[in-house]
C-alpha positions, 0 to 999 in steps of 0.5 A, spaced: 509 550 469 506 544 472 507 544 480 510 538 483 510 532 485 509 531 493 508 526 497 507 528 505 502 525 511 495 523 509 490 529 512 483 528 514 481 533 509 484 528 504 479 523 505 474 524 500 479 524 494 482 517 497 475 515 497 473 516 491 481 513 488 479 506 492 471 506 490 474 506 483 479 501 484 474 497 488 469 496 482 474 496 476 480 493 478 483 486 481 489 490 484 483 489 490 479 483 492 474 487 496 467 487 492 463 492 495 466 500 496 467 502 503 464 509 504 467 515 506 466 514 514 468 506 513 475 509 510 476 515 515 475 509 521 481 505 517 485 510 516 484 513 524 486 505 526 492 505 522 495 512 524 493 511 532 498 504 531 503 508 529 503 506 521 504 511 515 499 513 511 501 518 505 499 521 500 501 524 493 499 531 491 500 535 485 497 541 485 493 541 491 489 534 488 490 528 490 493 523 486 494 517 489 495 514 497 499 509 500 500 505 507 503 500 511 498 496 517 500 490 520 501 484 517 497 479 522 495 481 528 500 476 533 506 480 536 511 476 532 509 479 527 510 486 529 515 488 525 512 486 518 508 491 515 504 490 508 503 495 503 497 498 499 499 503 494 493 506 489 493 511 483 487 515 481 486 511 474 487 518 470 495 519 472 497 511 472 503 511 468 506 517 471 511 514 477 506 517 482 506 510 485 514 509 485 513 515 489 508 513 494 512 506 495 519 509 495 516 514 501 512 508 504 519 505 505 523 510 507 517 511 513 518 504 514 525 504 516 524 509 520 519 506 524 525 500 525 520 495 521 524 489 518 520 486 513 515 489 508 510 484 504 506 485 498 499 481 498 499 483 490 491 482 487 491 478 481 498 475 478 496 479 470 497 485 475 504 486 471 504 494 474 504 493 481 508 487 480 513 491 477 513 496 481 515 492 488 520 489 483 523 496 482 524 497 489 527 491 491 521 486 492 523 479 491 517 473 489 515 470 495 510 465 492 503 465 489 496 464 492 492 461 486 485 462 485 484 465 492 479 470 490 473 471 485 471 477 483 468 479 476 467 473 475 473 469 475 478 466 480 484 471 481 491 469 483 494 472 489 501 475 488 506 474 494 512 479 495 517 481 500 522 486 501 527 487 507 527 494 510 533 497 514 538 491 517 532 486 515 533 480 519 541 480 520 540 483 527 535 483 532 530 489 533 530 494 538 524 491 542 524 484 543 518 479 542 
């Protein structure tokens, strides 16, 4: 019997596995436009900043092994954007295609709605990244536009696909804390 997949809050002890997943994505994929992989200490710093500002940072674990992770962070620093988050979802390359990303994104959406955020934005690296585009569409994201040739990686120009999804009541009511 296989151990169940558990989605939970990330822990400091997860950071080596998270860093490994992200480093592989930086070096081998176009889902992130980062060119130089951050080290463990930088990944810990990034996580700490998100947690200190009350954003969710989750992992998918099976049998004690981290298979993927996700987080939400500020879309932009200006106060008018305080109810909008941008998501990031990464799954270990050897575990892609197992619906782990679906479980992570679903849990992330729930966490963000519980925190009263109203809009989630996905800035998907590379318009050819159909798995990420399909993942977001399956969770209710709508196509919001394409920034053509927005980044350059692996000696080619890449688009950035923007998708959005309302959270909770979205823009139908004012947020609890007005700007």
